[in-house]
C-alpha positions, 0 to 999 in steps of 0.5 A: 464773016465771023459773028460774035455774041456779046452783051451791051455794056450800057445799062443793067438789062444786059441786051444781047448783041451780035457783032459781025466781023469782016476779016481783013477789013477791020470793020464790023456791024452790030445788031441786036441778037434776035435770040437773046431773051433780054431784048429779042434783037431790039436795041435802044438808042445807046445800044444802036450807036454802040458801033460808033464807040469801038474805034481804037483811035484816041483810046488809052490802050495800056496803063499810064501814070503822068503820061508814061506807059507802065505795066498793070502791076505798077498801075494797080499798085498806084491806085491801091496806094492812092485809095489807101492814102485818101481814105486814111486822110479823109475817111471811108466816105471820101472815095466812091465807084461808079460802074455800069449794070454790066460791071 
């Protein structure tokens, strides 16, 4: 078993998570990191269910435009161009970002 210390991505608290990976089985167990000062091993309901969200099936694993895979430079250029166009046409209050406390 291989263990990785990481951080819960949900709220801004930054609770410590320990991921125990079983090599060759494509499985892992997540639990609160008992040594982390933000949560001392405890997890809320979202952190406790984090393991249910890590499957790759159904996830977009690379950039896509109109259903076609593209490289990162192409995708980021499209995003930048679209934001610039939207701001030019509708003003600076026409765009917004949402990020979790960990972003």
